[in-house]
N, C-alpha and C positions, 0 to 999 in steps of 0.2 A: 084159201092161200095165205090170207093175212094172219090167221091163227097159227098156221104151220111156220110162217116166217118168224113170228114172235117167239115160238118155241126154240127155234135155232139160235135166236139172239140171246135168250135166257140161259141156254145150256153153257156157252162159253163163260158167261159171268159166274155161274155156279162153280164151274171147274176152276176158274181163276181164284175164287174165294176159298175153295177147298185146298188148292195148292198153296195159297198164302198162309192158311191156318196150319197146314202140314209143315211148311217151312219154319213158321214161328215156333212150333212145339219141338221140332228137331233141333233148332237153335237152343231152346231152353234146356232140353235134355243133354245136349252136347256140352253146354257150358256148366251144367250141374255136375256132369261126370268129371270134367277138367278141374272144377273147383274142389270136388271131393278128393281127387288125387292130391291137389295142392295142400289141402288141410290135413290129409293123412300124413303127409311128409312133416308138417308142423307138429302133429301129435307124436309122431315117431321121434322127432327131435326132443320133445319134452320128456319122453320116456327115457331116451339115452342120457339126457342131462340130469334128470331128477331121479331116475331109476324107480325104486319102490314108492317114492313120494308122489310120483306122477298121478297115481290114482287115489290119492288121499285128499279128502276134503271133509269139513265138518259143518254141521248146521249151527247157526247162531241162534241160541235159545231166547235171548232177551234183546229187545230193541235198544239201540243206543239212546242216550239221553237227548241228543239233538232232535230226535223225532217227536219229542213232547215239549219242545221249546214253545212257551205260550206266546211269544212274539210272532209266531208264524200263523196263529189262528186256532180255531177250534176243530177238533175231529168230529165228523158227522157221517151218517149213513142215510141213503135214500133207496127205496125199492121202486123200480120203474114198472110201468104198466104193461108194455108189450112183451118183454121177456120174463118179467117177474124177478129179474136179478137184483141183487143188492149191491150198490156202489158206495165205496168209501171216498170221502173227499175231505179236504181241509179248507176251511172258510175263514176269511179275514175281511173286516169291514162291516158296515151296517147293512142289514138285509133289505132295507127300503131303497137302496141305491141301485144304479145300473149294474147288471151282471157282467163280470169279466170272467169267462170260462177258459181255463188253461188245460191243454192236452199235451201230455208228455210223450216221449219216444222210448226207444229201446237202447240199452238196458237201463231204464229210468223208472221213476214212479213219482208221486206227487211232490216229493222233496226237491226235485230238480228245479222247482219254481219258488224256492224259499226267498230269493231276493225280490221277486215280483210280488209275492204275497205281502211282504213288508212294505214295499214301495207304493203300491197302488190302492191299499186299503183305505187311504184317506179320502178317496173320491169314488171308489167302486166297491161293490160286493165281489170280492175276488175269491173264486172257487177253483182249487187245483184238485182234480179228481184222479183217482186210480182207474185207468181204463180197464175194460173187461179182461179178466185173467191176470191182472197185476195187483201187487200189494195186498190190501185187505178187501178188494172187490171180489165178487164171485167169479169163479173160473170154470165155465162149462168144460166138459171133458172131450168133446168131439172136435176134430179139426174143422168141420164145416161150421161150427159155432163161431168161428172167427172170420167168416165171410164179410166182405166190405159192407154189404147191405145191413147186416146186423150191427156192425160197429157204428155206422152212421145213425141207425135208429137209436142206439144207446145215447148218442149225443143229443138228439132231439128229445128223447124221453127225460133225460136228466135236466135239460133246460126247463121243460114244462113242469117236472116234479119239483123244481126249485121255485115255481110260481112265476116264471117269466115266459114271455113269448118271443124274445130275441135277446141277443147278447153281443158283447165284443168278444170275438173268438180268437184265441191265440194258440198256436200249435208249433211244436218243435219235433223234427225227425218224423217218426210215425204219426205223432200227434199232428204235425204239420200236413202230412198226406191226408189225414182224416179231415182237417180243417179246410184244406183246398176243396176236397170233394163235397163237404157239407155245404160250403158256400155256393158251389156250383148247383147243387140240387135243392138247396133250401135258402135262397137268397133273402127271403122275407124274414128269416130268423137270425140273420147276421148283420149287425149294424156296422161293424168294422172288422176287417180280417187282418190278423198279424201273423206272419209266417217267419219261422226261424230255421234256417238250414234244412229246408224240405222242398223238393222240386214240385212244380205243377205236374199233374198226372200225365200230361203229354210231353213233358220235357225230356224224358228218357228216350223217346222216339226222335225228338228234334236234335238232341245232343248225344251223340254216340261216338265214343272214341276208344281206342285200345286201352289207353290209360284209365279211363273211367270204368271200363269193363273189369279191369284188374282190381281197381278199388272196390268194385261192387261184387267181387268174387264171393264174399261172405253171404250175399243174398242167394246165390245159387247153391252154395254149400248148405244153407239152412233148409233147402228143399228136401234133403235126405232125412230119413227117419232115424231117431235115437242118437246118431253120431254127433250132431251139433250139441245136444244136451250134455253128452259126455265131454266134449271139447270144452264147453264153458265151465264145467265143474273141475276139470283137471288141475292138479297142483294148487288145490284150495282156491279155486275160482280166479286163477291167474289171468285168464283172458278178460274177465270182467274188470279186474283191477287195472289191467293194462289199457283198457278202453279209456279210462280217465287219467291214468298216470304216465303212460308211455310218451316218448318224445314225438312219435309220429302222429298219434291219435289223441293224446291226452290234452288236458287243459294247459294252455301255453302261458298264461299270466301267472307268474310266481306268487303274487299276492292272493290269487283266487284258487290256488290248488287245494284239493280236498284235504282236510285234516284226517288223521287216522280214524277218528270217530265218524266222520262223514263218510269215508270210504266203507267203513264197517256197516253203515246204515244201508248202503246199496247191497253189500254182501248178505246182510241179514235178510233182506227181502227175497233175494234170489236163491238163498240157501235152503229155503223151506222145501220140503219134499214135493216134487212135481212143479215147482214154481217157474221153471224155464219152459215147460211144454207149451203153455198158452201163448206167451210172447212169441215163441218161434212159429206157432201156428199162424200168426199174422203174415209172416213171410211165405208160409206154405200155401197161402191162398192168393198171393199177390199177382201171379201171372194169369189168373182167371179173369182179371179185370183190366188187362192191357190188350190192345190200346183202349184208352178211355173213350166212352161213348159221347160224353158231353165235355165241352172245353171251356166255355165262357164263364168268367167271374164278373158279376154285375155289381159288386160292392166295393167301397174304398179299401185298398189293399196296401199293406206295408210288408216288404220282404227284407229281413235282416239276415246277413250272411257273413259268417266268419271265414276269411279267405285262407285260413290254414286248416280247413276241414280235410281230415285224412280219408274220408269216405266219399265225399261229394265235391266235385270240382267247381270252382267259382264260375267257370265259363257257362255253366247251366243258367245262370241268372240272366244272361242276354236274351234268352228265349221266352221269358215269362210275361213281359209286358203285353205282348200281342194277344194274350188271353184275357186280360183285365180291361173291361169296358167301363171304367170308372177311374177315379183317382188312383194312380199307381206310384208308389215310392219304393225305390231300391236303395238300401244302405249297406255297403260292404264294410265290415269292421276289420281293419287291418291287424294282422297278428293274432286274431281270435280263432279258436278251434271249432270243431263241430258243436261243442257244448257252449255255444256263444253266450247264452243268457247266464251261464255260470262262470264263464271265462272272463267276460267284460261286463259285469252287471250294471255298473254305473253308466257306461256308454249306451248299452242296450236300453236301459230304463229311460234315459234322456231322449233317445230316438223315438221311443214309444210315446212319451209325453208330448213331444213335438207333433207327431202324427195325429194323436187324439185331439189336441187343441186346434191344429190346422183344419182337420176334417169336420170340426164342430162349428166352424165359422159359417 
């Protein structure tokens, strides 16, 4: 009788889990369909406005000079053990110092950390890597190659390949998502965690509003095949340029806005044949890892957030401290965009220095 009763208790729980999973995926597919329709309208508007030029774009053959600026450090490559992939990174500072590893977001690459490479090389070995599929790092062809587990293994392997067992880990946007998760699953390898405009893995569940769903519509649009790549290329990479230059999403600080050469550096990287497929595959795997299985961060953590982020609402930050079981500092940078470390580099660098010195006491 006891066994029979236990079976009847297990059955409802399984049904409830199945129903929850079904509801979750129905919501994802519904929002993907709606976002697809919204972006199709945007693409149609580009066609109407630009006509024949809407589907014109060109590959940039030569890297702009700013990418070889010696003040940013030395360009290096490392091949890691698990995947056998080769990763490109730029390194500044002496190799015998503590490692500070910088993880960029989308649509970025190592160059988005130019201000931090210059700033922190005096006391750290600063390494800004191109993530898997970005820049000059290897880009596997399959969508499954951008599963979160592989991306986190990349971070671990790069740290070890550089001859370190731990680091100060800093991440922005997608790099911030990876940094959160890496600190959760590998706390022994993270001395300090610094996050810039990237939510803790559980915050999307905690903070859900119609306005945030609208701002996140691109995430659902990116689930579609082929169409997002076309959208990003249209009108000579207009969407990519707008991400940095538009009033709504772009860098707000006039003195920090990208020069024409710096903007071309981003276009140069993403204009290479197939260069957009791998970064978009990050998004195409994202819903397979929600909700997060683990939540707790056990290392000292600094979150820096530009309050004029056009993609992620500042209200998210109120839900983060509950997951950090150590020193937690939240610093909101007034007037800064999503690209906070490029938008207000002096402010951001000062906040980071303060956190590092405070947590070393």
